[in-house]
C-alpha positions in Angstrom: 39.1 63.2 68.5 41.8 61.5 66.4 42.8 57.9 66.8 45.4 56.1 64.6 45.2 58.9 62.1 41.4 58.9 61.9 39.0 61.6 63.1 36.3 60.1 65.3 33.2 61.8 66.5 32.8 62.2 70.2 29.5 60.8 71.6 27.3 62.8 73.8 28.0 62.4 77.5 30.9 60.3 78.9 32.7 58.7 75.9 34.0 55.9 78.1 30.4 55.0 79.0 28.9 55.6 75.5 31.5 53.7 73.5 33.2 51.3 75.9 34.2 48.0 74.0 33.8 45.7 77.0 31.0 43.7 75.4 32.8 43.6 72.0 35.5 41.0 72.5 36.7 39.8 69.1 35.3 42.7 67.0 37.7 44.2 64.5 37.1 47.8 63.4 37.7 48.4 59.7 37.5 51.6 57.8 36.3 50.8 54.3 37.4 53.0 51.5 40.1 54.6 53.7 43.7 55.3 52.9 46.5 57.5 54.3 44.4 60.6 53.7 40.7 59.6 53.8 39.0 58.1 56.9 36.4 56.2 54.8 33.4 54.5 56.5 33.8 52.4 59.6 32.4 48.9 60.2 32.7 46.3 62.9 33.6 42.8 61.7 32.8 39.9 64.0 33.5 36.2 63.1 31.5 33.7 65.2 30.7 30.0 65.0 27.2 30.9 66.3 25.0 33.9 65.7 24.3 36.4 68.6 20.7 37.8 68.4 20.0 40.6 66.0 18.9 42.8 68.9 22.3 42.2 70.6 24.3 43.0 67.4 22.3 46.2 66.8 22.9 47.1 70.5 26.7 46.5 69.9 26.7 48.9 66.9 25.1 51.5 69.1 27.5 50.9 72.0 30.5 51.2 69.8 29.2 54.2 67.8 29.5 52.2 64.5 27.1 52.6 61.6 27.4 48.8 60.8 28.5 45.6 62.4 29.1 42.8 59.9 28.6 39.3 61.3 30.4 36.3 59.6 29.5 32.7 60.5 30.7 29.6 58.6 28.9 29.1 55.4 27.3 26.0 53.8 27.7 24.7 50.3 29.6 27.0 48.0 29.8 29.8 50.5 32.8 30.4 52.7 30.8 32.4 55.2 27.3 33.7 55.7 27.3 37.5 56.1 24.8 39.6 57.9 24.8 43.4 58.6 23.4 45.2 61.6 22.9 49.0 61.9 22.2 50.6 65.3 18.5 49.9 64.9 17.9 47.1 62.3 19.3 44.2 60.3 19.9 45.2 56.7 19.5 43.1 53.5 22.7 44.5 52.0 25.5 46.7 53.0 28.3 47.5 50.6 30.9 49.1 52.8 30.2 46.4 55.5 30.9 43.7 52.9 34.2 45.3 51.8 35.2 45.7 55.4 34.5 42.1 56.2 36.4 40.8 53.1 39.4 43.1 53.9 39.5 41.6 57.4 39.3 38.0 56.1 42.3 38.7 53.9 44.1 40.3 56.8 43.8 37.2 58.9 44.5 34.8 56.0 47.3 36.7 54.2 48.2 33.7 52.0 44.8 33.4 50.5 44.5 34.4 46.8 41.1 33.0 46.0 38.0 35.2 46.2 35.6 35.0 49.2 32.1 33.8 48.6 29.7 35.3 51.1 26.1 34.1 51.3 23.7 36.9 52.2 20.0 37.7 52.2 20.6 39.3 48.8 22.4 36.2 47.3 26.0 35.1 47.0 28.4 38.0 47.0 32.0 37.7 45.7 34.9 39.7 47.1 38.4 39.4 45.8 41.8 41.1 46.0 42.4 43.8 43.4 46.1 44.7 43.9 46.2 46.4 47.3 42.4 46.9 47.2 39.4 44.8 47.8 36.7 44.5 45.0 33.1 43.4 45.5 30.6 42.7 42.7 27.1 44.3 43.0 24.2 45.0 40.8 24.2 48.4 39.1 20.9 50.3 39.2 19.6 52.5 36.4 18.5 56.1 36.7 15.3 57.6 35.2 14.4 61.3 34.9 12.4 62.6 37.8 8.9 63.9 37.4 8.7 67.7 37.2 7.3 68.2 40.7 10.2 66.1 42.1 12.7 68.2 40.2 11.1 71.4 41.4 11.3 70.2 45.0 14.9 69.2 44.7 15.7 72.6 43.2 14.1 74.2 46.2 15.9 72.0 48.7 19.3 72.7 47.1 18.7 76.4 46.5 20.0 75.9 43.0 18.8 74.3 39.7 20.7 71.1 39.0 21.6 70.1 35.4 19.5 67.0 35.9 17.3 65.4 38.5 17.1 61.6 38.4 15.7 58.8 40.4 16.7 55.2 41.2 14.6 53.1 43.6 14.3 55.1 46.7 17.0 57.8 46.1 17.1 61.0 44.1 20.3 62.0 42.2 20.9 65.7 41.4 23.6 66.4 38.8 25.4 69.7 39.5 27.4 71.9 37.2 30.8 71.2 38.7 32.8 69.2 41.2 33.5 72.5 43.1 29.7 73.0 43.4 29.4 69.5 45.0 32.3 70.0 47.3 31.3 73.4 48.5 27.6 72.8 48.9 26.1 73.5 52.3 23.1 71.2 52.7 19.8 72.4 54.1 19.2 69.2 56.0 15.6 70.1 57.0 14.7 70.8 53.4 16.4 67.6 52.2 14.4 65.6 54.9 11.2 66.9 53.3 12.0 65.3 49.9 10.1 62.1 49.0 13.1 59.8 49.1 15.5 57.8 51.3 18.3 60.1 50.4 19.7 62.7 48.0 22.9 62.2 46.0 24.6 65.3 44.5 27.2 64.5 41.9 29.3 66.0 39.1 32.0 65.1 36.7 35.4 66.0 38.2 37.3 68.9 36.7 40.4 67.7 34.9 42.6 69.9 37.1 40.8 69.4 40.4 43.2 69.4 43.3 42.6 66.3 45.4 43.0 66.9 49.1 45.4 64.0 49.3 47.5 65.2 46.4 46.8 61.9 44.7 45.6 61.0 41.2 42.6 62.8 39.9 39.1 61.3 39.9 36.4 61.2 37.3 33.3 61.8 39.4 32.6 63.4 42.8 29.5 62.9 45.0 28.0 63.4 48.4 25.0 61.6 50.0 22.5 63.0 52.4 19.8 60.9 54.1 18.4 62.8 57.1 15.0 61.0 56.9 16.7 57.9 58.1 19.1 59.5 60.6 22.1 60.1 58.5 22.7 63.8 57.7 25.6 63.0 55.5 27.0 59.5 54.8 30.8 59.1 54.9 31.0 56.7 51.9 27.9 55.1 50.4 28.3 52.1 48.1 24.6 51.9 47.0 24.8 55.5 45.8 27.7 54.5 43.5 25.8 51.4 42.2 23.3 54.0 41.0 25.8 56.5 39.7 28.0 54.0 37.7 25.7 53.4 34.7 24.9 57.1 34.3 28.5 58.4 34.4 30.0 55.4 32.4 27.6 56.3 29.6 28.0 60.0 29.8 31.8 60.0 30.1 32.2 57.0 27.7 34.3 55.0 30.1 33.9 51.6 31.6 36.3 52.4 34.5 35.7 55.3 36.8 37.5 56.8 39.7 35.2 58.2 42.3 35.6 60.4 45.3 32.8 60.8 47.9 33.6 64.3 49.2 32.2 63.9 52.8 34.3 65.1 55.7 35.9 61.7 56.3 36.0 61.1 52.5 36.7 58.0 50.5 38.0 56.9 47.1 36.2 54.2 45.1 37.0 52.4 41.9 34.1 51.5 39.6 34.2 49.1 36.7 32.1 46.6 34.9 29.4 46.3 32.3 25.9 47.6 33.1 23.8 46.1 34.8 26.8 45.0 37.0 29.4 47.0 38.7 32.6 46.0 40.5 33.4 48.5 43.3 36.9 48.5 44.8 38.5 50.3 47.7 41.3 50.1 50.2 40.8 49.6 54.0 42.5 50.5 57.2 42.3 48.6 60.5 41.9 49.9 64.0 42.5 46.5 65.5 40.6 43.9 67.4 38.9 44.4 70.7 39.9 41.0 72.1 39.8 37.2 71.7 36.7 36.0 69.8 35.9 33.2 72.3 35.5 35.8 75.0 32.5 37.5 73.5 29.4 37.4 75.7 26.6 38.6 73.5 23.3 36.8 74.1 22.1 34.3 71.5 18.9 34.7 69.3 16.5 33.2 71.9 17.8 35.5 74.6 16.8 38.9 73.0 13.9 40.3 71.0 14.3 40.8 67.3 14.9 44.3 66.0 13.1 45.8 63.0 12.5 43.7 59.9 15.5 43.8 57.4 15.4 46.6 54.8 17.0 47.0 51.5 18.6 50.3 52.5 22.4 49.8 52.0 24.7 51.0 54.7 22.1 53.1 56.4 19.7 52.5 59.4 16.1 51.6 58.7 13.6 54.4 59.0 11.9 54.6 62.3 8.1 54.6 62.3 
């Protein structure tokens, strides 16, 4: 199904029942890292004076078929807002694309604002600012280390090819392939990837100088894809945390402080990466599918009315793993 130029997956069963927005008054749907050609990664953005319960917000994400709902409530002290992120089954400690979507929406509804937004989160104060027609967010860059031989062998088996390098960062594995074409054309064996001892697998390569971008736009420096079937995401549309891990490696290897990245998923998305390790500024554009209604008409239960979902995890932009 295509809506406002974006391809949207159709839920099982009656879509009117599965994704009806009746309980989502005031929720804006923002596609982070989207432009005229790439659909990016969607997030719901909800601004409230009070906080609905975590269980209700996770239920809202499920109802609207969204990977993330970002909640903004007025902040205290130096923060403009407090931001929280809810996947369909858990509250997260950090979500990059949900942060960019929230900041893009704040600038959309306050078009005269030039200052950055200071967003208080469980992971500290996050800064989001305008960067021309894009939004930029500052995040920690994570270093990569060479994987142990048994891990590298398992990745080779799961991919059906030997990567140039197999690296690890926290709970993800990164496989460096020989070319951007190899990344783009790769057909993942999802069951095999699910057997790897990691949250997810990133495959990446330097972009060929003459690579033909699907949008006919400017070339990129690196290409990647991200698979996380162990936590319910066969392939993520655009994963910010993966690029926090890729930045230091590719900046050093290519000798550049600024990188242009393309996540070559089916929806696809462009990201700008800049900074000085161990920090990275990730920028991207956004597209808006509109609000579902007036904010004061939302009827989600408050915290005391609903049970808590699972404990927050550090997994960025992805649901927590079910037991």
